[in-house]
Structure formats: C-alpha cells, structure tokens
N, C-alpha and C positions, 0 to 999 in steps of 0.2 A: 687651561690645564691647571690642576691644583699644585701648589708649591709643597714640596716635601718638608715636613717639620722634623727637626732633630732636637734632641734633648742636649742642651749645652751645659747642664749642671755637672759639676765634677762628681765622679763616683765616690760614694762613701767608702772609706777604707774599712775593710773587714778586720776583726780582731786578729792580730798576728799570733800564730801558734808559737808557744815557747820553743826555743831551740832545744832545750833539754828539760827533763822533768825531775823534780826532787820530791820524794814522797814526804808526807807530813811527819812520819817517824824520823826520817833522815834530817829534816829541818829542825825538829826538836833536839836531836842529838848534836847537831852542829852548834846550835845555840847553847846547849849545855856544855859542850867542849870549850866554846869561847869563854863562857862564864868561869869554868873550872881553871882555865889557863890565865884568868885575870885580864882578858882582852876586852876593851871597851865595846859596848853594843854598837857603836858607830862603824866598827870594822865589818866588812863583808867577807864573802868567801870567794877566792879565786879558784876556778876549776880549769885545769889545763891538761893538755896531752903533750907528752914529751917523748922523744926518741929514747928507746932503751927497753930493758926487760928482755926476757928470752923470746918473746913473740914480735918484737919490733917497736911497739909503742906502750907507754904506761900512763896512767892517770896521776894527776897531782892535785892535791887540795891544800890551800894555805889561806890564812887570814890576811887581808889588806885593808888599808884605811881609805883608799880612793881609787877611782877608775883611771885607767890610762886612756889617752885620747881616742884610740880606735876600738876600745872594748865594747862588747855587746853586754848590756846590763839586763838582768832579770830580777824580779822581786818574788819572794816566797815568804808569806806570812811575816813581813817585816825584815826579812833577811835579804840583803843585796848580794847578787852573784855577779862576778866579773868573769868574762870569757874573752880571750884574745881572738882575733880573726882567724889565725891559723888553727888554733884548737877548735874553734867553732865548726870547722869543716868535718872534724872527726867526732864531735859531740852531738851532732844533729840526730835526734830521735833517741838519745840515751836517757835512761832512767837511773837515778841514784837512789838507792834504798839503804836502810840500815837493818841488818839482820842479826838475830841471835841464833846460835846453833851449837852443836856439840863441839865444833872446832873453834868456838869463840864468837865474839861479836865484832862487827865492823861494817864499813860502808861497802855496798855491793854495786858495781856498775853493770847495768843490763844494756848491752849494745847490740841491737838487732842487725847492725851492719858489719859486725866483726866476723871475719872469716875463720879466725882461730884464736884460741887463748892458750896461755900456759897452764900447767897443772894446778898452780895455786890461784889462778884467776887474776893476778895483778898486772898482767900485760896482755896485749891483743894485737892482731894483725888485721889489715883491711885489704 
C-alpha cells in the first residue's frame, strides 16, 4: 500500500489587506497639514473612532510621534498610520478621502458598514 505524502511546508502568508484605505489625495493633504503646522515628518497620523456626535460615533484624526503597544500600523507613501484595536473594529473597510466642494474642503470618511450618519457627515452609527 502506498504511503500518503503530505506537504509539511508552512503556507506562505498572503499579503494582508489594509484595515482602512487612505487615498493619495488624502495622504498628500495630511502631509501638507503636518508641514503647515510645523510638525516633524517622523510624526504619524492616529485615526480613531470615539463615542459622540449625534449618530453615536465620530472619527478623530491627530498627529502622534510613536505607536502604542497594541496599535495596528499601516504605511501610506511614507506616512505611518496608528489605529488602536477598539477603533480598528469600526474602521475596517473605511476609505479616507480629501474632497473639495461647494461646502468647503476636508477629509471624508466613506464607511460601507455605517447604518446611518448625521446630516453633516461627521458622525455615524453601526
């Protein structure tokens, strides 16, 4: 009887999809904002979700110099992005874009999992 051969080599890890997407225009504007505010290039962007707003949750962006122990890190054209594990649950699949329109310019969060948003778009519910 022939002996069954099994492949014992470890599977090669596939490239992990990014938790969230930041468009090239948004990355450009984040870097420009960092420069205009006199913040060193070593600082990355913290993207977070906090309780609040009229729909229950709101997004927060801020510059930070280093990651926290449990942060998820992502790189976008030389920009490091820090995401805490709690926020990561709400940011999965989100795209951050920078838009110019008749109502002004700013960062737009496109969240396919949001069940509702407020009228101004600054908060969401899941």
